[in-house]
C-alpha positions as CSV (number, residue, x, y, z in Angstrom):
1,M,0.0,0.0,0.0
2,N,1.5,3.4,-1.1
3,D,2.0,6.0,1.6
4,H,0.6,9.3,0.3
5,N,1.0,11.3,3.5
6,P,2.3,14.7,2.3
7,D,3.8,15.7,5.7
8,K,5.8,12.5,5.8
9,H,7.0,13.1,2.2
10,N,8.1,16.6,3.0
11,S,9.9,15.5,6.1
12,E,11.8,12.8,4.2
13,T,12.7,15.4,1.4
14,A,13.9,17.9,4.1
15,S,16.0,15.2,5.7
16,R,17.5,14.2,2.3
17,Y,18.6,17.7,1.4
18,R,19.5,19.1,4.8
19,P,23.3,18.2,4.5
20,F,23.4,20.2,1.2
21,H,21.2,22.9,2.7
22,N,23.6,23.4,5.7
23,N,26.9,23.2,3.9
24,I,26.5,25.6,1.0
25,F,27.9,29.1,1.3
26,I,24.7,30.8,0.1
27,G,22.2,31.8,2.8
28,I,18.9,30.0,2.7
29,L,15.8,31.2,4.6
30,I,12.3,29.9,4.6
31,V,9.4,31.8,6.2
32,D,5.7,31.1,6.4
33,E,3.0,33.4,5.3
34,K,3.1,35.2,8.7
35,R,6.8,35.7,8.2
36,R,7.9,33.4,11.0
37,I,11.3,31.7,10.3
38,L,10.8,28.0,9.6
39,E,14.2,27.1,8.2
40,I,17.6,28.8,8.1
41,N,20.9,27.2,7.1
42,Q,24.2,27.8,8.9
43,A,25.5,30.2,6.2
44,C,22.5,32.4,6.6
45,T,22.6,32.1,10.4
46,E,26.2,33.4,10.4
47,L,25.4,36.0,7.9
48,F,23.1,37.6,10.4
49,G,25.6,37.2,13.3
50,Y,24.1,34.3,15.1
51,D,25.7,31.0,16.1
52,T,23.1,28.3,15.5
53,P,19.9,28.2,13.4
54,S,17.9,27.3,16.5
55,E,18.4,30.9,17.7
56,L,16.3,32.2,14.8
57,I,13.9,29.4,14.0
58,G,10.4,30.3,15.2
59,K,11.2,34.0,15.4
60,S,9.7,36.7,13.3
61,A,11.8,37.9,10.4
62,R,11.4,41.4,11.9
63,C,14.7,40.9,13.7
64,L,16.5,40.8,10.4
65,H,15.2,44.2,9.3
66,L,16.6,47.7,10.1
67,S,13.3,49.0,11.4
68,E,9.6,48.3,11.7
69,E,9.0,50.5,8.7
70,S,11.5,48.5,6.6
71,Y,10.0,45.3,7.7
72,L,6.4,46.3,6.8
73,F,7.6,47.8,3.5
74,F,9.4,44.6,2.5
75,G,6.3,42.5,3.4
76,K,3.9,44.7,1.5
77,K,6.0,45.1,-1.7
78,H,8.1,42.0,-2.0
79,L,6.6,39.2,0.1
80,S,3.2,39.9,-1.4
81,A,4.7,39.5,-4.8
82,I,6.1,36.1,-3.9
83,M,2.8,35.0,-2.5
84,K,1.3,35.7,-5.9
85,N,3.8,33.2,-7.4
86,E,6.1,35.9,-8.8
87,A,9.8,35.1,-8.8
88,L,11.9,37.9,-7.3
89,N,15.5,39.2,-7.5
90,L,16.3,42.4,-5.5
91,T,18.9,44.2,-3.5
92,Y,18.0,45.2,0.1
93,Q,19.7,46.4,3.3
94,L,19.3,44.1,6.4
95,Q,20.5,44.1,10.0
96,K,22.8,41.8,11.9
97,R,22.4,40.7,15.5
98,D,24.8,43.4,16.7
99,G,22.9,46.2,14.9
100,T,25.3,46.6,12.0
101,T,23.9,46.6,8.6
102,F,24.8,45.0,5.3
103,W,23.5,44.9,1.7
104,A,22.1,41.6,0.4
105,N,21.0,40.2,-2.9
106,F,17.7,38.4,-2.5
107,T,16.2,35.8,-4.8
108,G,12.8,34.4,-3.8
109,Q,10.2,32.0,-4.8
110,P,6.9,30.8,-3.1
111,T,6.6,27.6,-1.1
112,Q,3.3,25.7,-0.9
113,N,3.6,23.4,2.0
114,P,3.7,25.2,4.3
115,K,2.7,28.3,2.4
116,G,5.4,30.9,2.5
117,A,8.6,31.9,0.7
118,L,12.1,30.6,0.2
119,W,14.8,33.1,0.0
120,T,18.4,32.8,-1.0
121,I,20.6,35.6,0.5
122,I,24.1,36.7,-0.5
123,D,26.1,39.5,1.3
124,I,27.0,42.0,-1.5
125,S,28.2,44.8,0.8
126,A,31.7,44.8,-0.6
127,Q,30.3,45.0,-4.1
128,I,28.0,47.8,-3.2
129,E,30.8,49.7,-1.4
130,A,33.0,49.3,-4.4
131,E,30.3,50.6,-6.7
132,E,29.6,53.5,-4.4
133,S,33.3,54.3,-4.3
134,L,33.5,54.2,-8.0
135,K,30.5,56.5,-8.3
136,Q,32.1,58.9,-5.9
137,S,35.4,58.8,-7.8
138,E,33.5,59.4,-11.0
139,Y,31.5,62.2,-9.4
140,K,34.7,63.9,-8.2
141,F,36.3,63.5,-11.6
142,R,33.3,65.0,-13.3
143,L,33.0,67.8,-10.8
144,L,36.6,68.7,-11.3
145,A,36.9,68.2,-15.1
146,D,33.5,69.8,-15.9
147,N,34.4,72.9,-14.0
148,T,37.9,73.6,-15.2
149,F,38.4,76.9,-17.0
150,D,40.6,75.2,-19.6
151,W,39.3,72.6,-22.1
152,E,40.3,69.2,-20.9
153,Y,39.9,66.1,-23.0
154,W,40.7,62.3,-23.2
155,I,41.0,60.5,-26.6
156,D,41.4,56.8,-27.2
157,S,44.2,55.2,-29.4
158,D,42.1,55.8,-32.5
159,G,41.7,59.5,-31.8
160,R,38.1,59.3,-30.7
161,Y,37.0,61.4,-27.8
162,I,36.2,59.5,-24.6
163,Y,35.7,62.7,-22.7
164,T,35.8,66.4,-23.4
165,S,35.0,69.1,-20.8
166,P,32.2,71.7,-21.3
167,A,34.8,74.4,-21.7
168,C,35.2,73.3,-25.4
169,E,32.0,75.2,-26.2
170,R,33.1,78.4,-24.5
171,I,36.4,78.3,-26.4
172,T,35.3,77.1,-29.8
173,G,31.5,77.5,-29.9
174,Y,31.0,73.8,-30.5
175,S,29.4,71.5,-27.9
176,Q,30.8,68.4,-26.2
177,Q,28.5,66.2,-28.3
178,E,29.7,67.8,-31.5
179,F,33.3,66.9,-30.6
180,L,32.3,63.4,-29.5
181,D,30.5,62.9,-32.9
182,N,33.3,64.3,-35.0
183,P,36.9,63.4,-33.8
184,Q,38.3,65.6,-36.6
185,L,36.5,68.7,-35.6
186,L,39.4,70.3,-33.8
187,V,41.7,69.7,-36.9
188,N,39.1,71.4,-39.1
189,L,39.0,74.4,-36.9
190,I,42.7,75.1,-37.0
191,R,43.8,77.8,-39.4
192,A,45.0,76.3,-42.7
193,D,48.7,77.3,-42.3
194,Y,49.0,75.5,-39.0
195,R,46.9,72.5,-39.8
196,D,49.6,70.3,-41.3
197,K,51.8,70.4,-38.3
198,F,48.9,69.4,-36.0
199,S,47.8,66.6,-38.4
200,T,51.4,65.2,-38.3
201,H,51.2,65.2,-34.5
202,L,47.9,63.3,-34.6
203,S,49.2,60.6,-37.0
204,Q,52.2,60.1,-34.6
205,E,49.7,59.7,-31.8
206,Q,47.8,57.0,-33.6
207,K,51.1,55.2,-34.3
208,G,52.0,55.4,-30.6
209,T,55.2,57.3,-31.3
210,A,54.2,60.7,-29.9
211,A,55.5,61.8,-26.6
212,S,54.4,64.9,-24.7
213,F,53.5,67.6,-27.1
214,S,53.0,71.4,-26.8
215,F,51.9,73.7,-29.7
216,E,50.3,77.1,-30.1
217,F,48.0,77.6,-33.0
218,P,45.0,79.7,-34.2
219,I,41.5,78.3,-34.6
220,I,38.4,79.8,-36.3
221,T,35.5,79.5,-33.9
222,K,31.9,78.7,-34.8
223,D,31.0,82.4,-35.0
224,G,34.1,83.2,-37.2
225,Q,36.4,84.6,-34.6
226,E,40.1,83.8,-34.6
227,K,41.4,82.6,-31.3
228,W,44.8,81.3,-30.3
229,I,45.1,78.0,-28.4
230,E,47.9,76.6,-26.3
231,H,47.7,72.8,-26.7
232,N,49.4,70.4,-24.4
233,C,48.9,66.6,-24.4
234,K,50.7,63.4,-23.3
235,P,50.1,59.6,-23.5
236,I,48.4,57.8,-20.7
237,F,48.6,54.1,-19.8
238,K,46.6,51.4,-18.0
239,S,48.0,49.6,-14.9
240,N,49.1,46.8,-17.2
241,G,51.1,49.1,-19.4
242,Q,48.7,49.1,-22.3
243,S,47.9,52.4,-24.0
244,A,44.8,54.2,-22.7
245,G,45.0,57.0,-25.3
246,R,46.0,60.6,-24.6
247,C,44.9,63.3,-22.2
248,G,45.2,66.9,-23.2
249,N,44.5,70.5,-22.4
250,N,43.6,73.4,-24.7
251,R,43.9,76.9,-23.2
252,D,42.5,80.1,-24.8
253,I,45.6,82.4,-24.9
254,T,44.1,84.9,-27.4
255,E,44.6,87.9,-25.0
256,H,48.0,86.7,-24.0
257,Y,49.0,86.3,-27.6
258,K,47.7,89.8,-28.5
259,N,49.5,91.4,-25.5
260,K,52.7,89.5,-26.6
261,K,52.5,90.8,-30.1
262,E,51.8,94.3,-28.9
263,K,54.8,94.2,-26.6
264,E,57.0,92.9,-29.4
265,L,55.8,95.8,-31.6
266,L,56.4,98.3,-28.9
267,F,59.9,96.9,-28.2
268,Q,60.6,97.1,-31.9
269,Q,59.5,100.7,-32.1
270,I,61.6,101.6,-29.0
271,S,64.5,99.8,-30.5
272,N,64.1,101.7,-33.8
273,A,63.8,105.0,-32.0
274,K,66.9,104.3,-30.0
275,N,68.9,103.4,-33.1
276,Q,67.8,106.6,-34.8
277,W,68.7,108.7,-31.8
278,E,72.1,107.1,-31.5
279,N,72.8,107.6,-35.2
280,T,71.8,111.2,-34.9
281,M,74.2,111.7,-32.0
282,D,77.0,110.0,-33.8
283,S,76.6,112.2,-36.9
284,I,77.3,115.3,-34.8
285,E,80.9,116.5,-35.2
286,D,80.9,118.3,-31.9
287,L,81.6,116.5,-28.7
288,V,78.3,115.4,-27.1
289,M,78.2,114.0,-23.6
290,I,75.3,113.4,-21.3
291,V,76.2,113.3,-17.6
292,N,74.2,112.7,-14.4
293,A,74.2,114.7,-11.2
294,E,77.5,113.2,-10.2
295,E,79.0,114.4,-13.6
296,K,79.5,110.9,-14.7
297,I,79.0,110.0,-18.4
298,T,75.7,108.2,-19.2
299,R,75.9,108.7,-23.0
300,C,78.3,110.2,-25.5
301,N,78.6,110.3,-29.2
302,R,81.2,108.6,-31.4
303,R,83.2,111.8,-31.8
304,V,84.1,111.7,-28.0
305,A,85.2,108.1,-28.2
306,N,87.3,108.7,-31.3
307,L,89.0,111.8,-29.9
308,L,90.0,109.9,-26.7
309,N,90.9,106.8,-28.6
310,C,88.7,104.4,-26.6
311,T,85.4,102.6,-26.9
312,Y,81.9,103.9,-26.0
313,N,81.6,101.4,-23.1
314,E,84.9,102.4,-21.6
315,L,83.6,105.9,-21.1
316,L,80.3,105.0,-19.4
317,D,80.0,105.9,-15.7
318,K,83.3,107.8,-15.8
319,H,83.7,111.4,-14.5
320,W,83.8,113.5,-17.7
321,H,86.6,115.9,-16.3
322,R,88.9,113.0,-15.5
323,V,88.2,111.3,-18.8
324,L,89.1,114.3,-20.8
325,A,92.2,115.0,-18.6
326,A,93.3,111.4,-19.0
327,G,93.0,111.9,-22.7
328,G,95.5,114.8,-22.7
329,M,92.9,117.5,-22.8
330,V,93.7,120.9,-21.1
331,F,90.9,123.2,-19.8
332,F,91.3,127.0,-20.2
333,A,89.1,130.2,-20.3
334,P,89.9,133.3,-22.4
335,K,91.0,136.3,-20.4
336,N,88.5,138.5,-22.1
337,N,85.5,136.1,-21.4
338,Q,85.6,134.1,-18.2
339,N,82.1,132.7,-19.0
340,E,83.5,130.5,-21.8
341,C,85.5,127.4,-21.4
342,F,87.6,125.5,-23.9
343,I,89.6,122.2,-24.0
344,H,92.8,121.9,-25.8
345,Q,94.7,118.8,-26.9
346,P,98.4,119.8,-27.3
347,S,99.3,116.6,-29.2
348,N,97.3,117.7,-32.3
349,G,96.7,121.3,-31.6
350,L,92.9,120.8,-31.4
351,S,90.9,123.3,-29.4
352,L,87.1,122.8,-28.7
353,K,84.6,125.0,-27.0
354,I,82.6,123.5,-24.2
């Protein structure tokens, strides 16, 4: 006679699978429809900070939740779905015996005898923390990169943009998306007479032969303005040594470039004026000396240097009386006019009025 007692059958099945149930590393939890814990394996017991399954069997699953609110929410949303024969896979935060919390991955399915739910539970706290850390790192990177005044970018080994900062639009008039969609856009913006040099640099990048590179060049912006860009870039590598592309920086130096050119022009004008003034002084046949308050020579013409048979630099910062005296010049004043003064060089009979 066949034994069709379902309780006996369930008991035999439970006994058969209990060694497997208690020795796998995945937490297994069975609750009835009132959410009392009917079965819990050793892995799940230790996951919640308990020593033996008997400490939890018969208790309400409320002790596994962070709060009453969390317990009620879970039952209303997730357990009710299980009771409607819906399979479930979710991430939820639970509480250990000592009050600490952890993130768990749940998979659930309904049980019929007794009616309730069977849950498998895995601690994924480390994974969640790693993901959160990655999100924070990405957030910090984005916060920094998206708010730099300069245009920062990262391209892959094929020259495609992985990232470009919003400053590209302020500098060029073109949006981030336009650069992402068209890797050649920057090259197209460079003024034609500078484009070949930059294109050569890009081809070296793609061959992996380009080291750090700096270059100043003009671009034509979306609204037709000419701007000068200081471009700097360098190769970057993954931890295993493989190429990760290049990172770069483009800075708008238009005002700096204009100021530099204006200074160069001003310097050239001053230099030209100085040369003209010096040529004028050197063309004068009289002795011309400019002296400071201490009567030391700050400038003289070529006639003075030639007369004294020395160079211009040898006369600078020398007392003009002593210089002339050292050159054999004699000072005298006519008897009939004491307001005039002459110098006389006996060696050649030269006399000059001062």
